[in-house]
Backbone as JSON Lines, residues from 0, in Angstrom:
{"i":0,"aa":"M","n":[145.84,-160.03,-176.1],"ca":[145.17,-158.79,-175.56],"c":[144.43,-158.19,-176.38]}
{"i":1,"aa":"E","n":[143.14,-157.7,-175.66],"ca":[142.12,-157.16,-175.87],"c":[142.71,-155.87,-176.87]}
{"i":2,"aa":"N","n":[142.18,-155.14,-177.76],"ca":[142.42,-153.96,-178.52],"c":[142.43,-153.2,-177.64]}
{"i":3,"aa":"T","n":[141.22,-153.09,-176.79],"ca":[140.78,-151.81,-176.26],"c":[141.92,-151.82,-174.91]}
{"i":4,"aa":"V","n":[142.22,-152.71,-174.82],"ca":[143.36,-152.67,-173.31],"c":[144.34,-152.24,-174.02]}
{"i":5,"aa":"K","n":[145.29,-152.79,-175.34],"ca":[146.28,-152.12,-176.01],"c":[146.03,-150.41,-176.05]}
{"i":6,"aa":"I","n":[144.76,-150.35,-176.31],"ca":[144.82,-148.7,-177.04],"c":[144.88,-147.98,-175.35]}
{"i":7,"aa":"E","n":[144.38,-148.4,-174.5],"ca":[144.22,-147.95,-173.21],"c":[145.57,-147.56,-172.63]}
{"i":8,"aa":"L","n":[146.27,-148.72,-172.75],"ca":[147.64,-148.68,-171.84],"c":[148.77,-147.89,-172.79]}
{"i":9,"aa":"K","n":[148.41,-147.62,-174.23],"ca":[149.59,-146.93,-174.81],"c":[149.02,-145.42,-174.55]}
{"i":10,"aa":"N","n":[147.92,-145.29,-174.57],"ca":[147.59,-143.8,-173.96],"c":[147.8,-143.69,-172.46]}
{"i":11,"aa":"Y","n":[148.17,-144.48,-171.82],"ca":[148.59,-144.27,-170.42],"c":[149.87,-144.27,-170.59]}
{"i":12,"aa":"L","n":[151.1,-144.96,-171.44],"ca":[151.98,-144.88,-171.59],"c":[152.55,-143.01,-172.05]}
{"i":13,"aa":"L","n":[151.56,-142.83,-173.19],"ca":[151.59,-141.32,-173.3],"c":[151.41,-140.1,-172.07]}
{"i":14,"aa":"D","n":[150.51,-140.56,-171.36],"ca":[150.34,-139.7,-170.08],"c":[151.59,-139.53,-169.39]}
{"i":15,"aa":"C","n":[152.42,-141.28,-169.12],"ca":[153.47,-141.2,-168.12],"c":[154.6,-140.54,-168.77]}
{"i":16,"aa":"I","n":[154.74,-140.38,-170.13],"ca":[155.6,-139.41,-171.09],"c":[155.23,-137.82,-170.59]}
{"i":17,"aa":"N","n":[153.97,-137.63,-170.7],"ca":[153.47,-136.23,-170.45],"c":[153.91,-135.91,-169.19]}
{"i":18,"aa":"D","n":[153.66,-136.75,-168.37],"ca":[153.75,-136.09,-166.56],"c":[155.14,-136.22,-166.34]}
{"i":19,"aa":"G","n":[156.23,-136.76,-167.24],"ca":[157.63,-136.57,-166.9],"c":[157.91,-137.93,-166.03]}
{"i":20,"aa":"I","n":[157.15,-138.9,-165.92],"ca":[157.11,-140.2,-165.05],"c":[158.18,-141.1,-165.87]}
{"i":21,"aa":"L","n":[158.17,-140.92,-167.39],"ca":[159.27,-141.85,-168.48],"c":[160.0,-140.58,-169.11]}
{"i":22,"aa":"T","n":[161.66,-141.14,-168.73],"ca":[162.12,-140.08,-169.52],"c":[163.39,-140.49,-169.91]}
{"i":23,"aa":"N","n":[164.15,-139.91,-170.63],"ca":[165.56,-140.36,-171.33],"c":[166.59,-140.93,-169.89]}
{"i":24,"aa":"E","n":[166.26,-140.66,-168.7],"ca":[167.07,-140.62,-167.67],"c":[166.97,-142.02,-167.24]}
{"i":25,"aa":"N","n":[165.54,-142.69,-167.28],"ca":[164.95,-144.18,-166.75],"c":[164.27,-145.24,-167.83]}
{"i":26,"aa":"I","n":[165.45,-144.78,-168.92],"ca":[165.23,-145.59,-170.17],"c":[164.91,-147.37,-169.38]}
{"i":27,"aa":"E","n":[165.94,-147.72,-168.56],"ca":[165.9,-149.06,-168.47],"c":[164.94,-149.56,-167.18]}
{"i":28,"aa":"D","n":[164.03,-148.53,-167.03],"ca":[162.84,-148.67,-165.81],"c":[161.58,-148.29,-166.45]}
{"i":29,"aa":"W","n":[161.17,-148.12,-167.4],"ca":[160.56,-147.39,-168.34],"c":[159.02,-148.53,-167.95]}
{"i":30,"aa":"H","n":[159.18,-149.64,-167.65],"ca":[158.07,-150.62,-167.6],"c":[157.98,-150.48,-165.96]}
{"i":31,"aa":"F","n":[158.89,-150.82,-165.08],"ca":[158.55,-150.47,-163.59],"c":[157.7,-148.9,-163.26]}
{"i":32,"aa":"H","n":[158.37,-148.04,-164.09],"ca":[157.86,-146.49,-163.58],"c":[156.09,-146.77,-164.04]}
{"i":33,"aa":"A","n":[156.06,-147.48,-165.1],"ca":[154.71,-147.13,-165.62],"c":[153.88,-148.14,-165.3]}
{"i":34,"aa":"F","n":[154.33,-149.38,-165.0],"ca":[153.29,-150.22,-164.46],"c":[153.46,-151.02,-163.58]}
{"i":35,"aa":"N","n":[154.38,-150.64,-162.43],"ca":[154.79,-151.36,-161.13],"c":[154.95,-150.52,-159.74]}
{"i":36,"aa":"E","n":[155.5,-149.23,-160.0],"ca":[155.89,-148.24,-159.17],"c":[154.28,-148.12,-158.52]}
{"i":37,"aa":"H","n":[153.29,-147.88,-158.64],"ca":[151.81,-147.59,-158.48],"c":[150.9,-148.68,-159.12]}
{"i":38,"aa":"H","n":[149.88,-148.78,-158.1],"ca":[148.68,-149.92,-158.45],"c":[148.23,-148.92,-159.73]}
{"i":39,"aa":"Y","n":[147.94,-149.63,-160.84],"ca":[146.93,-149.15,-162.21],"c":[145.41,-149.06,-161.41]}
{"i":40,"aa":"I","n":[145.07,-149.98,-160.86],"ca":[143.66,-149.81,-160.35],"c":[143.83,-150.11,-159.18]}
{"i":41,"aa":"V","n":[142.95,-149.37,-157.87],"ca":[142.7,-149.73,-156.48],"c":[141.71,-150.26,-155.9]}
{"i":42,"aa":"H","n":[140.76,-149.82,-156.64],"ca":[139.38,-150.32,-156.01],"c":[138.65,-151.61,-156.55]}
{"i":43,"aa":"Y","n":[138.43,-152.59,-155.61],"ca":[138.02,-153.79,-156.14],"c":[136.61,-153.68,-157.18]}
{"i":44,"aa":"I","n":[135.46,-152.49,-157.16],"ca":[134.69,-152.38,-158.34],"c":[135.23,-151.54,-159.24]}
{"i":45,"aa":"E","n":[136.11,-150.84,-159.25],"ca":[136.88,-150.52,-160.62],"c":[137.36,-151.18,-161.41]}
{"i":46,"aa":"A","n":[137.82,-152.55,-160.5],"ca":[139.04,-153.45,-161.54],"c":[137.59,-154.35,-161.76]}
{"i":47,"aa":"A","n":[136.95,-154.96,-161.28],"ca":[135.74,-155.45,-161.61],"c":[135.28,-155.24,-163.14]}
{"i":48,"aa":"E","n":[135.02,-153.94,-162.92],"ca":[134.29,-152.96,-164.08],"c":[135.4,-152.63,-165.52]}
{"i":49,"aa":"W","n":[136.61,-152.9,-165.05],"ca":[137.74,-152.93,-166.14],"c":[137.59,-153.94,-167.03]}
{"i":50,"aa":"L","n":[137.61,-155.25,-166.32],"ca":[137.66,-156.44,-166.96],"c":[136.28,-156.47,-167.58]}
{"i":51,"aa":"K","n":[135.19,-156.06,-167.19],"ca":[133.89,-155.89,-168.2],"c":[134.28,-155.39,-169.34]}
{"i":52,"aa":"I","n":[134.85,-153.74,-169.17],"ca":[134.82,-152.72,-169.96],"c":[135.74,-153.42,-171.46]}
{"i":53,"aa":"H","n":[136.53,-154.23,-170.89],"ca":[137.51,-154.88,-172.0],"c":[136.93,-156.2,-172.42]}
{"i":54,"aa":"S","n":[135.9,-156.56,-171.93],"ca":[135.37,-158.05,-172.41],"c":[136.56,-158.98,-171.87]}
{"i":55,"aa":"I","n":[136.97,-159.0,-170.86],"ca":[138.04,-159.93,-170.25],"c":[137.26,-160.91,-169.12]}
{"i":56,"aa":"D","n":[136.99,-162.19,-169.61],"ca":[136.5,-163.02,-168.1],"c":[137.54,-162.99,-166.93]}
{"i":57,"aa":"A","n":[137.03,-163.24,-166.16],"ca":[137.87,-163.3,-164.85],"c":[138.69,-164.6,-164.78]}
{"i":58,"aa":"F","n":[137.93,-165.54,-165.09],"ca":[138.81,-166.9,-165.18],"c":[140.05,-166.89,-166.36]}
{"i":59,"aa":"D","n":[139.66,-166.39,-167.19],"ca":[140.67,-166.23,-168.36],"c":[141.88,-165.17,-167.81]}
{"i":60,"aa":"A","n":[141.45,-163.89,-167.21],"ca":[142.72,-163.46,-166.56],"c":[143.61,-163.92,-165.46]}
{"i":61,"aa":"I","n":[142.79,-164.71,-164.73],"ca":[143.44,-165.67,-163.71],"c":[144.3,-166.43,-164.33]}
{"i":62,"aa":"D","n":[144.05,-167.15,-165.33],"ca":[144.95,-168.19,-166.06],"c":[146.21,-167.42,-166.83]}
{"i":63,"aa":"I","n":[145.87,-166.52,-167.23],"ca":[146.93,-165.25,-167.77],"c":[147.86,-165.03,-166.67]}
{"i":64,"aa":"V","n":[147.66,-164.63,-165.48],"ca":[148.45,-164.02,-164.87],"c":[148.94,-165.64,-163.99]}
{"i":65,"aa":"R","n":[148.44,-166.39,-163.65],"ca":[149.16,-167.62,-163.37],"c":[149.84,-168.31,-164.4]}
{"i":66,"aa":"E","n":[149.89,-168.26,-165.72],"ca":[150.91,-168.65,-166.55],"c":[152.05,-167.94,-166.72]}
{"i":67,"aa":"Y","n":[151.95,-166.76,-166.39],"ca":[153.06,-165.61,-166.82],"c":[153.8,-165.91,-165.35]}
{"i":68,"aa":"E","n":[153.23,-166.32,-164.08],"ca":[153.75,-165.95,-162.85],"c":[154.8,-167.54,-162.96]}
{"i":69,"aa":"V","n":[153.95,-168.6,-163.2],"ca":[154.64,-169.87,-163.2],"c":[155.77,-170.15,-164.09]}
{"i":70,"aa":"G","n":[155.58,-169.54,-165.58],"ca":[156.52,-169.49,-166.24],"c":[157.83,-168.5,-166.12]}
{"i":71,"aa":"N","n":[157.57,-167.21,-165.34],"ca":[158.84,-166.57,-165.13],"c":[159.07,-166.72,-163.53]}
{"i":72,"aa":"F","n":[158.3,-167.01,-162.72],"ca":[158.73,-167.49,-160.99],"c":[158.41,-168.55,-160.48]}
{"i":73,"aa":"K","n":[158.04,-169.59,-161.59],"ca":[158.08,-170.98,-161.03],"c":[156.96,-171.33,-160.08]}
{"i":74,"aa":"E","n":[155.97,-170.09,-159.91],"ca":[155.13,-170.15,-158.9],"c":[153.85,-168.74,-158.98]}
{"i":75,"aa":"F","n":[152.85,-169.49,-158.44],"ca":[151.96,-168.19,-158.68],"c":[151.47,-167.86,-157.32]}
{"i":76,"aa":"N","n":[151.69,-166.28,-157.45],"ca":[151.49,-165.69,-155.88],"c":[150.44,-164.37,-155.87]}
{"i":77,"aa":"T","n":[149.86,-163.88,-157.07],"ca":[148.81,-163.12,-156.79],"c":[147.63,-163.75,-156.26]}
{"i":78,"aa":"E","n":[147.22,-162.43,-155.52],"ca":[146.1,-162.62,-154.93],"c":[145.06,-162.97,-155.61]}
{"i":79,"aa":"I","n":[144.05,-163.59,-155.6],"ca":[142.88,-163.67,-156.42],"c":[141.76,-162.65,-156.05]}
{"i":80,"aa":"S","n":[141.88,-161.57,-156.58],"ca":[140.75,-160.6,-156.13],"c":[141.03,-159.7,-157.8]}
{"i":81,"aa":"P","n":[140.03,-158.9,-157.59],"ca":[140.1,-158.07,-158.98],"c":[141.13,-157.26,-159.09]}
{"i":82,"aa":"Q","n":[141.08,-156.4,-158.34],"ca":[142.53,-155.56,-158.25],"c":[143.5,-156.03,-158.33]}
{"i":83,"aa":"S","n":[144.18,-157.09,-157.64],"ca":[145.29,-158.03,-157.79],"c":[145.68,-158.74,-159.22]}
{"i":84,"aa":"I","n":[144.62,-159.15,-159.95],"ca":[144.66,-159.4,-161.16],"c":[144.75,-158.8,-162.2]}
{"i":85,"aa":"V","n":[143.66,-157.61,-162.31],"ca":[144.1,-156.41,-163.31],"c":[145.31,-155.87,-163.08]}
{"i":86,"aa":"N","n":[146.12,-155.58,-161.99],"ca":[147.33,-154.72,-162.0],"c":[148.12,-155.88,-162.34]}
{"i":87,"aa":"M","n":[148.36,-157.1,-162.2],"ca":[149.31,-158.0,-162.82],"c":[149.04,-157.94,-164.27]}
{"i":88,"aa":"L","n":[147.89,-157.91,-164.42],"ca":[147.51,-158.07,-165.91],"c":[148.02,-156.78,-166.67]}
{"i":89,"aa":"V","n":[147.74,-155.7,-166.25],"ca":[148.31,-154.46,-166.72],"c":[149.85,-154.61,-166.87]}
{"i":90,"aa":"Y","n":[150.82,-154.93,-165.61],"ca":[151.95,-155.35,-165.55],"c":[152.61,-156.0,-166.83]}
{"i":91,"aa":"I","n":[151.59,-156.95,-166.9],"ca":[152.24,-158.19,-168.15],"c":[151.81,-157.41,-169.59]}
{"i":92,"aa":"Y","n":[150.48,-156.99,-169.73],"ca":[150.58,-156.11,-171.07],"c":[151.19,-155.19,-171.06]}
{"i":93,"aa":"G","n":[151.76,-154.38,-169.97],"ca":[152.5,-153.32,-170.29],"c":[153.57,-153.53,-170.41]}
{"i":94,"aa":"E","n":[154.37,-154.58,-170.16],"ca":[155.69,-155.2,-170.68],"c":[155.82,-155.54,-171.71]}
{"i":95,"aa":"E","n":[154.83,-156.15,-172.32],"ca":[154.69,-156.74,-173.84],"c":[154.36,-155.41,-174.56]}
{"i":96,"aa":"I","n":[153.63,-154.36,-174.04],"ca":[153.67,-153.03,-175.11],"c":[155.36,-152.47,-175.05]}
{"i":97,"aa":"I","n":[155.75,-152.24,-173.96],"ca":[157.05,-151.52,-174.0],"c":[157.72,-151.9,-174.68]}
{"i":98,"aa":"Y","n":[158.05,-153.5,-174.88],"ca":[159.28,-154.2,-175.45],"c":[158.85,-154.68,-176.65]}
{"i":99,"aa":"S","n":[157.68,-154.1,-177.52],"ca":[157.4,-154.3,-178.66],"c":[158.21,-153.47,-179.69]}
{"i":100,"aa":"Y","n":[158.38,-151.77,-178.78],"ca":[158.87,-151.07,-179.42],"c":[160.19,-150.95,-179.18]}
{"i":101,"aa":"D","n":[161.07,-150.59,-180.61],"ca":[162.69,-150.32,-180.48],"c":[162.77,-148.59,-180.29]}
{"i":102,"aa":"A","n":[162.44,-147.95,-179.07],"ca":[162.73,-146.84,-179.12],"c":[164.2,-146.63,-177.88]}
{"i":103,"aa":"E","n":[164.82,-145.78,-178.27],"ca":[166.08,-145.49,-177.5],"c":[165.84,-144.13,-176.68]}
{"i":104,"aa":"T","n":[164.7,-143.36,-176.94],"ca":[164.43,-142.14,-176.65],"c":[163.22,-142.14,-175.77]}
{"i":105,"aa":"V","n":[162.76,-141.52,-175.04],"ca":[161.36,-141.21,-174.82],"c":[160.58,-140.71,-176.03]}
{"i":106,"aa":"E","n":[161.24,-139.59,-176.9],"ca":[160.88,-139.01,-178.0],"c":[160.5,-140.47,-178.93]}
{"i":107,"aa":"E","n":[161.26,-140.93,-178.94],"ca":[160.91,-142.15,-180.2],"c":[160.07,-142.81,-179.77]}
{"i":108,"aa":"L","n":[159.56,-143.51,-178.19],"ca":[158.46,-144.08,-177.69],"c":[157.36,-143.43,-177.72]}
{"i":109,"aa":"E","n":[157.47,-142.23,-177.93],"ca":[156.19,-141.33,-178.02],"c":[156.01,-141.57,-179.52]}
{"i":110,"aa":"S","n":[156.38,-141.4,-180.28],"ca":[156.62,-140.83,-181.73],"c":[155.73,-142.6,-182.46]}
{"i":111,"aa":"Q","n":[156.22,-143.72,-181.7],"ca":[155.87,-145.08,-182.19],"c":[154.74,-145.31,-181.75]}
{"i":112,"aa":"I","n":[154.58,-144.89,-180.49],"ca":[153.23,-145.24,-179.79],"c":[152.06,-144.27,-180.72]}
{"i":113,"aa":"K","n":[152.27,-143.2,-180.84],"ca":[151.44,-142.4,-181.51],"c":[150.98,-142.86,-182.77]}
{"i":114,"aa":"N","n":[151.82,-143.31,-183.61],"ca":[151.85,-143.71,-185.09],"c":[151.3,-145.1,-184.65]}
{"i":115,"aa":"D","n":[151.12,-145.59,-183.74],"ca":[150.41,-147.1,-183.26],"c":[149.03,-146.46,-183.36]}
{"i":116,"aa":"L","n":[148.5,-145.42,-182.6],"ca":[147.32,-145.38,-182.21],"c":[146.66,-144.41,-183.61]}
{"i":117,"aa":"G","n":[147.44,-143.7,-184.08],"ca":[146.57,-143.29,-185.27],"c":[146.52,-144.45,-186.18]}
{"i":118,"aa":"E","n":[147.35,-145.41,-186.46],"ca":[146.64,-146.58,-187.53],"c":[145.47,-147.47,-186.91]}
{"i":119,"aa":"Q","n":[145.07,-146.81,-185.54],"ca":[143.87,-148.18,-185.13],"c":[142.65,-147.7,-185.39]}
């Protein structure tokens, strides 16, 4: 995962905490609420630009999504469009980021993310 994506998604998680989307009451569903409940990117052009900004080749992105889905669900179902691929990449990377933390409270998650961002 590109470092720029990590930074963006960690800041997005901080926004989710500040906006009350991630709470101590929904710890088990943090990933869902942050990266699955709503589309991260809606528009085609915005998604294509997101890939460009993060230096992610479209074919590499498709391959990452395909490998994840086949490995977890035994089939590849995501539509091949910039917004669908980007949203699935964000889902995958968001899962990786959230589960890399050992946080039992939203305060711990916030502290760990801020610590990581301070180191970069």
